[in-house]
Structures are given as structure tokens and as C-alpha cells.
OpenMM code with the backbone's topology and positions (N, CA, C; nanometers):
from openmm import Vec3, app, unit

residues = "MET SER ASP GLU VAL ARG ILE SER THR GLU GLU LEU HIS LYS LEU GLY THR ALA PHE GLU ILE SER ALA ASP ASP LEU GLY ARG GLN LEU THR SER PHE ARG ARG ARG SER ASP ALA GLU ALA LEU CYS ASP GLY PHE GLY SER ARG ALA ALA ALA GLY PRO TYR LEU GLU LEU TYR GLU GLN ALA GLU ARG ALA LEU GLY GLN LEU ARG GLN ARG LEU ALA GLU VAL ALA GLY GLY LEU LYS GLU THR ALA VAL SER THR ASP ALA ALA GLU ASP GLU LEU VAL LYS THR ILE ARG GLY VAL GLN".split()
positions = [
    Vec3(-1.7915, -2.2613, 2.0848),
    Vec3(-1.7012, -2.1696, 2.0188),
    Vec3(-1.5637, -2.1814, 2.0839),
    Vec3(-1.4632, -2.1864, 2.0016),
    Vec3(-1.3265, -2.2015, 2.0500),
    Vec3(-1.2678, -2.0663, 2.0889),
    Vec3(-1.1861, -2.0677, 2.1945),
    Vec3(-1.1174, -1.9457, 2.2372),
    Vec3(-0.9784, -1.9356, 2.1741),
    Vec3(-0.9461, -2.0309, 2.0859),
    Vec3(-0.8157, -2.0316, 2.0220),
    Vec3(-0.8078, -1.9274, 1.9121),
    Vec3(-0.6911, -1.8703, 1.9014),
    Vec3(-0.6627, -1.7790, 1.7916),
    Vec3(-0.5424, -1.8356, 1.7183),
    Vec3(-0.5584, -1.8534, 1.5907),
    Vec3(-0.4483, -1.9064, 1.5105),
    Vec3(-0.4098, -1.8016, 1.4062),
    Vec3(-0.2813, -1.7790, 1.3988),
    Vec3(-0.2291, -1.6839, 1.3012),
    Vec3(-0.1381, -1.7594, 1.2065),
    Vec3(-0.1710, -1.7529, 1.0801),
    Vec3(-0.0862, -1.8158, 0.9790),
    Vec3(0.0110, -1.7100, 0.9278),
    Vec3(0.1355, -1.7233, 0.9696),
    Vec3(0.2341, -1.6252, 0.9247),
    Vec3(0.2583, -1.6368, 0.7742),
    Vec3(0.2408, -1.7560, 0.7217),
    Vec3(0.2539, -1.7728, 0.5767),
    Vec3(0.1473, -1.6899, 0.5046),
    Vec3(0.0253, -1.6936, 0.5557),
    Vec3(-0.0827, -1.6152, 0.4956),
    Vec3(-0.0594, -1.4652, 0.5137),
    Vec3(-0.0035, -1.4262, 0.6286),
    Vec3(0.0295, -1.2848, 0.6496),
    Vec3(0.1344, -1.2384, 0.5494),
    Vec3(0.2340, -1.3225, 0.5253),
    Vec3(0.3372, -1.2890, 0.4256),
    Vec3(0.2742, -1.2754, 0.2866),
    Vec3(0.1864, -1.3698, 0.2522),
    Vec3(0.1197, -1.3649, 0.1218),
    Vec3(0.0367, -1.2380, 0.1079),
    Vec3(-0.0373, -1.2052, 0.2129),
    Vec3(-0.1204, -1.0851, 0.2103),
    Vec3(-0.0335, -0.9599, 0.2013),
    Vec3(0.0758, -0.9582, 0.2767),
    Vec3(0.1689, -0.8460, 0.2699),
    Vec3(0.2261, -0.8300, 0.1301),
    Vec3(0.2606, -0.9412, 0.0682),
    Vec3(0.3136, -0.9375, -0.0676),
    Vec3(0.2077, -0.8870, -0.1656),
    Vec3(0.0834, -0.9287, -0.1465),
    Vec3(-0.0249, -0.8818, -0.2337),
    Vec3(-0.0419, -0.7302, -0.2227),
    Vec3(-0.0362, -0.6773, -0.1012),
    Vec3(-0.0455, -0.5324, -0.0825),
    Vec3(0.0752, -0.4619, -0.1446),
    Vec3(0.1919, -0.5218, -0.1298),
    Vec3(0.3142, -0.4642, -0.1860),
    Vec3(0.3058, -0.4576, -0.3393),
    Vec3(0.2587, -0.5661, -0.3991),
    Vec3(0.2423, -0.5705, -0.5447),
    Vec3(0.1402, -0.4661, -0.5892),
    Vec3(0.0314, -0.4536, -0.5145),
    Vec3(-0.0701, -0.3531, -0.5481),
    Vec3(-0.0130, -0.2123, -0.5393),
    Vec3(0.0678, -0.1870, -0.4381),
    Vec3(0.1302, -0.0549, -0.4240),
    Vec3(0.2240, -0.0273, -0.5414),
    Vec3(0.3016, -0.1280, -0.5809),
    Vec3(0.3931, -0.1120, -0.6949),
    Vec3(0.3154, -0.0885, -0.8238),
    Vec3(0.2097, -0.1665, -0.8435),
    Vec3(0.1260, -0.1488, -0.9631),
    Vec3(0.0657, -0.0092, -0.9673),
    Vec3(0.0153, 0.0348, -0.8541),
    Vec3(-0.0448, 0.1679, -0.8478),
    Vec3(0.0612, 0.2751, -0.8744),
    Vec3(0.1816, 0.2538, -0.8250),
    Vec3(0.2905, 0.3481, -0.8516),
    Vec3(0.3188, 0.3594, -1.0006),
    Vec3(0.3221, 0.2458, -1.0689),
    Vec3(0.3441, 0.2476, -1.2138),
    Vec3(0.2280, 0.3160, -1.2863),
    Vec3(0.1062, 0.2880, -1.2423),
    Vec3(-0.0105, 0.3499, -1.3042),
    Vec3(-0.0116, 0.5005, -1.2793),
    Vec3(0.0322, 0.5416, -1.1618),
    Vec3(0.0387, 0.6843, -1.1307),
    Vec3(0.1412, 0.7536, -1.2201),
    Vec3(0.2544, 0.6890, -1.2422),
    Vec3(0.3549, 0.7450, -1.3328),
    Vec3(0.2976, 0.7607, -1.4735),
    Vec3(0.2267, 0.6602, -1.5173),
    Vec3(0.1634, 0.6656, -1.6493),
    Vec3(0.0571, 0.7752, -1.6537),
    Vec3(-0.0206, 0.7862, -1.5473),
    Vec3(-0.1241, 0.8900, -1.5374),
    Vec3(-0.0608, 1.0285, -1.5485),
    Vec3(0.0510, 1.0473, -1.4797),
    Vec3(0.1193, 1.1771, -1.4825),
    Vec3(0.1690, 1.2106, -1.6230),
    Vec3(0.2200, 1.1086, -1.6928),
    Vec3(0.2691, 1.1315, -1.8299),
    Vec3(0.1543, 1.1672, -1.9239),
    Vec3(0.0431, 1.0961, -1.9101),
    Vec3(-0.0675, 1.1154, -2.0037),
    Vec3(-0.1507, 1.2391, -1.9746),
    Vec3(-0.1511, 1.2846, -1.8519),
    Vec3(-0.2382, 1.3971, -1.8169),
    Vec3(-0.1594, 1.5099, -1.7521),
    Vec3(-0.0504, 1.5447, -1.8133),
    Vec3(0.0353, 1.6519, -1.7663),
    Vec3(-0.0449, 1.7811, -1.7517),
    Vec3(-0.0208, 1.8545, -1.6443),
    Vec3(-0.0939, 1.9790, -1.6178),
    Vec3(-0.0767, 2.0797, -1.7297),
    Vec3(0.0444, 2.0899, -1.7828),
    Vec3(0.0681, 2.1846, -1.8927),
    Vec3(-0.0110, 2.1456, -2.0172),
    Vec3(-0.0192, 2.0158, -2.0417),
    Vec3(-0.0969, 1.9690, -2.1571),
    Vec3(-0.2442, 2.0037, -2.1393),
    Vec3(-0.2929, 1.9949, -2.0164),
    Vec3(-0.4321, 2.0340, -1.9903),
    Vec3(-0.4533, 2.1815, -2.0208),
    Vec3(-0.3607, 2.2635, -1.9768),
    Vec3(-0.3721, 2.4077, -2.0029),
    Vec3(-0.3692, 2.4352, -2.1537),
    Vec3(-0.2777, 2.3684, -2.2231),
    Vec3(-0.2698, 2.3862, -2.3677),
    Vec3(-0.3997, 2.3416, -2.4348),
    Vec3(-0.4558, 2.2321, -2.3887),
    Vec3(-0.5786, 2.1794, -2.4472),
    Vec3(-0.6976, 2.2719, -2.4286),
    Vec3(-0.7009, 2.3412, -2.3160),
    Vec3(-0.8114, 2.4331, -2.2892),
    Vec3(-0.7808, 2.5751, -2.3341),
    Vec3(-0.6590, 2.5993, -2.3752),
    Vec3(-0.6224, 2.7309, -2.4252),
    Vec3(-0.5654, 2.8242, -2.3203),
    Vec3(-0.5963, 2.8005, -2.1960),
    Vec3(-0.5421, 2.8857, -2.0894),
    Vec3(-0.5531, 2.8129, -1.9557),
    Vec3(-0.4735, 2.8606, -1.8598),
    Vec3(-0.4789, 2.8040, -1.7241),
    Vec3(-0.6146, 2.8319, -1.6599),
    Vec3(-0.6713, 2.9483, -1.6874),
    Vec3(-0.8012, 2.9840, -1.6293),
    Vec3(-0.9111, 2.8897, -1.6776),
    Vec3(-0.9115, 2.8593, -1.8068),
    Vec3(-1.0138, 2.7695, -1.8617),
    Vec3(-0.9963, 2.6272, -1.8110),
    Vec3(-0.8723, 2.5868, -1.7894),
    Vec3(-0.8430, 2.4510, -1.7429),
    Vec3(-0.8523, 2.4382, -1.5918),
    Vec3(-0.8726, 2.5505, -1.5222),
    Vec3(-0.8704, 2.5540, -1.3757),
    Vec3(-0.9433, 2.4410, -1.3054),
    Vec3(-1.0745, 2.4206, -1.3330),
    Vec3(-1.1462, 2.3139, -1.2628),
    Vec3(-1.0871, 2.1748, -1.2898),
    Vec3(-1.0396, 2.1537, -1.4120),
    Vec3(-0.9820, 2.0241, -1.4466),
    Vec3(-0.8442, 2.0057, -1.3843),
    Vec3(-0.7696, 2.1152, -1.3749),
    Vec3(-0.6395, 2.1083, -1.3074),
    Vec3(-0.6570, 2.0721, -1.1607),
    Vec3(-0.7577, 2.1285, -1.0982),
    Vec3(-0.7847, 2.0978, -0.9577),
    Vec3(-0.8197, 1.9499, -0.9413),
    Vec3(-0.9037, 1.8984, -1.0295),
    Vec3(-0.9388, 1.7562, -1.0242),
    Vec3(-0.8163, 1.6686, -1.0493),
    Vec3(-0.7350, 1.7090, -1.1457),
    Vec3(-0.6119, 1.6367, -1.1776),
    Vec3(-0.5215, 1.6299, -1.0548),
    Vec3(-0.5018, 1.7443, -0.9892),
    Vec3(-0.4141, 1.7499, -0.8728),
    Vec3(-0.4697, 1.6684, -0.7569),
    Vec3(-0.6021, 1.6718, -0.7376),
    Vec3(-0.6643, 1.5924, -0.6312),
    Vec3(-0.6482, 1.4434, -0.6591),
    Vec3(-0.6711, 1.4049, -0.7831),
    Vec3(-0.6572, 1.2638, -0.8200),
    Vec3(-0.5128, 1.2179, -0.8023),
    Vec3(-0.4198, 1.3006, -0.8444),
    Vec3(-0.2778, 1.2664, -0.8324),
    Vec3(-0.2382, 1.2497, -0.6853),
    Vec3(-0.2813, 1.3423, -0.6002),
    Vec3(-0.2506, 1.3325, -0.4567),
    Vec3(-0.3150, 1.2083, -0.3952),
    Vec3(-0.4408, 1.1845, -0.4286),
    Vec3(-0.5129, 1.0699, -0.3714),
    Vec3(-0.4470, 0.9384, -0.4122),
    Vec3(-0.4090, 0.9268, -0.5376),
    Vec3(-0.3434, 0.8046, -0.5836),
    Vec3(-0.2078, 0.7863, -0.5168),
    Vec3(-0.1344, 0.8941, -0.5006),
    Vec3(-0.0056, 0.8862, -0.4319),
    Vec3(-0.0210, 0.8445, -0.2865),
    Vec3(-0.1217, 0.8999, -0.2192),
    Vec3(-0.1471, 0.8638, -0.0794),
    Vec3(-0.1921, 0.7185, -0.0675),
    Vec3(-0.2758, 0.6745, -0.1614),
    Vec3(-0.3213, 0.5358, -0.1591),
    Vec3(-0.2035, 0.4410, -0.1797),
    Vec3(-0.1157, 0.4724, -0.2726),
    Vec3(0.0024, 0.3895, -0.2960),
    Vec3(0.0884, 0.3810, -0.1707),
    Vec3(0.1044, 0.4950, -0.1049),
    Vec3(0.1838, 0.4985, 0.0178),
    Vec3(0.1192, 0.4138, 0.1271),
    Vec3(-0.0114, 0.4230, 0.1420),
    Vec3(-0.0809, 0.3458, 0.2463),
    Vec3(-0.0752, 0.1962, 0.2181),
    Vec3(-0.0889, 0.1590, 0.0909),
    Vec3(-0.0776, 0.0175, 0.0551),
    Vec3(0.0605, -0.0360, 0.0920),
    Vec3(0.1634, 0.0422, 0.0641),
    Vec3(0.2999, 0.0015, 0.0986),
    Vec3(0.3163, -0.0093, 0.2503),
    Vec3(0.2560, 0.0826, 0.3245),
    Vec3(0.2654, 0.0784, 0.4709),
    Vec3(0.1936, -0.0446, 0.5267),
    Vec3(0.0771, -0.0764, 0.4720),
    Vec3(0.0033, -0.1947, 0.5166),
    Vec3(0.0856, -0.3200, 0.4862),
    Vec3(0.1449, -0.3246, 0.3671),
    Vec3(0.2286, -0.4391, 0.3295),
    Vec3(0.3419, -0.4569, 0.4302),
    Vec3(0.4091, -0.3487, 0.4617),
    Vec3(0.5185, -0.3554, 0.5587),
    Vec3(0.4706, -0.3987, 0.6963),
    Vec3(0.3562, -0.3465, 0.7377),
    Vec3(0.3008, -0.3834, 0.8678),
    Vec3(0.2642, -0.5308, 0.8761),
    Vec3(0.2051, -0.5829, 0.7698),
    Vec3(0.1693, -0.7247, 0.7677),
    Vec3(0.2924, -0.8133, 0.7738),
    Vec3(0.3932, -0.7766, 0.6972),
    Vec3(0.5154, -0.8566, 0.6975),
    Vec3(0.5867, -0.8482, 0.8329),
    Vec3(0.5861, -0.7304, 0.8912),
    Vec3(0.6476, -0.7127, 1.0237),
    Vec3(0.5720, -0.7951, 1.1282),
    Vec3(0.4400, -0.7962, 1.1188),
    Vec3(0.3585, -0.8754, 1.2110),
    Vec3(0.3890, -1.0235, 1.1962),
    Vec3(0.4059, -1.0695, 1.0728),
    Vec3(0.4381, -1.2109, 1.0500),
    Vec3(0.5724, -1.2466, 1.1129),
    Vec3(0.6710, -1.1603, 1.0957),
    Vec3(0.8036, -1.1860, 1.1534),
    Vec3(0.7953, -1.1859, 1.3060),
    Vec3(0.7231, -1.0898, 1.3624),
    Vec3(0.7081, -1.0821, 1.5087),
    Vec3(0.6345, -1.2043, 1.5631),
    Vec3(0.5338, -1.2479, 1.4905),
    Vec3(0.4570, -1.3651, 1.5330),
    Vec3(0.5446, -1.4895, 1.5304),
    Vec3(0.6228, -1.5050, 1.4241),
    Vec3(0.7156, -1.6193, 1.4182),
    Vec3(0.8125, -1.6163, 1.5355),
    Vec3(0.8666, -1.4998, 1.5649),
    Vec3(0.9622, -1.4865, 1.6750),
    Vec3(0.8955, -1.5187, 1.8090),
    Vec3(0.7734, -1.4708, 1.8288),
    Vec3(0.7005, -1.4975, 1.9537),
    Vec3(0.6700, -1.6465, 1.9678),
    Vec3(0.6327, -1.7101, 1.8577),
    Vec3(0.6053, -1.8539, 1.8623),
    Vec3(0.7320, -1.9321, 1.8943),
    Vec3(0.8436, -1.8928, 1.8339),
    Vec3(0.9707, -1.9599, 1.8631),
    Vec3(1.0084, -1.9444, 2.0105),
    Vec3(0.9885, -1.8250, 2.0622),
    Vec3(1.0201, -1.7984, 2.2030),
    Vec3(0.9290, -1.8801, 2.2953),
    Vec3(0.8027, -1.8919, 2.2581),
    Vec3(0.7091, -1.9711, 2.3378),
    Vec3(0.7481, -2.1185, 2.3383),
    Vec3(0.7880, -2.1696, 2.2237),
    Vec3(0.8324, -2.3081, 2.2151),
    Vec3(0.9536, -2.3290, 2.3051),
    Vec3(1.0490, -2.2379, 2.3027),
    Vec3(1.1688, -2.2491, 2.3883),
    Vec3(1.1295, -2.2479, 2.5360),
    Vec3(1.0362, -2.1593, 2.5698),
    Vec3(0.9912, -2.1491, 2.7088),
    Vec3(0.9232, -2.2765, 2.7556),
    Vec3(0.8359, -2.3296, 2.6701),
    Vec3(0.7643, -2.4542, 2.7067),
    Vec3(0.8627, -2.5694, 2.7201),
    Vec3(0.9594, -2.5772, 2.6304),
    Vec3(1.0598, -2.6848, 2.6394),
    Vec3(1.1451, -2.6685, 2.7643),
    Vec3(1.1704, -2.5463, 2.8058),
    Vec3(1.2492, -2.5215, 2.9250),
    Vec3(1.1763, -2.5607, 3.0522),
    Vec3(1.0433, -2.5542, 3.0506),
    Vec3(0.9620, -2.5889, 3.1688),
    Vec3(0.9545, -2.7397, 3.1848),
    Vec3(0.9553, -2.8098, 3.0726),
    Vec3(0.9405, -2.9566, 3.0792),
    Vec3(1.0645, -3.0161, 3.1270),
] * unit.nanometer
topology = app.Topology()
chain = topology.addChain("A")
for resn in residues:
    res = topology.addResidue(resn, chain)
    for name in ("N", "CA", "C"):
        topology.addAtom(name, app.Element.getBySymbol(name[0]), res)
């Protein structure tokens, strides 16, 4: 078994971009969800806020969860891209150091 660790910054960038795209897609879907399932429309559909209560609670939970998921996806995307940049910088610094020793 090898003790080497290899990090492909290109793959980290790709993965970061994939997470970023997913966060953007989820953001668009959340906007669409909000338009289609407006809380007031739910109340109107059930005739009253009291009758719609359980569904409003589910709606609000789903909306919060989707918003939090979108935010976390964006944070992961940023973290991956930041890691790729830091790794590139560390590799460049290591190359300079090794060349300086020779």
C-alpha cells in the first residue's frame, strides 16, 4: 500500500462547480416551489388558516429545509474551490522550495 496522497485540483474544481450548479438549480427550484405553493393560496384552498394549519407547517418546513440545503451546497462548493486554490499554492511553494535546495 502506498503512503502517497495525490490531490487533483482539477477534479476539486470540477466537484466544486458541480456543487455550485446544484445549489443554483435548487435555488431556482425553490423559487418555483414558493410561487406554486404560496402559503396564502394554501389557506384559500382549505378555506381557512386553521384548516390549512398542518399543511402550512409542512410547507414552511420544506421551504426552510430546501433553503438550508441550497446554502450548504453553496458552502461546500466554495470550500472545495478554496481547497483547490490552496493546494495549488502549496504545491507551487513546495516546488520553489525544492528548487531552492538543489
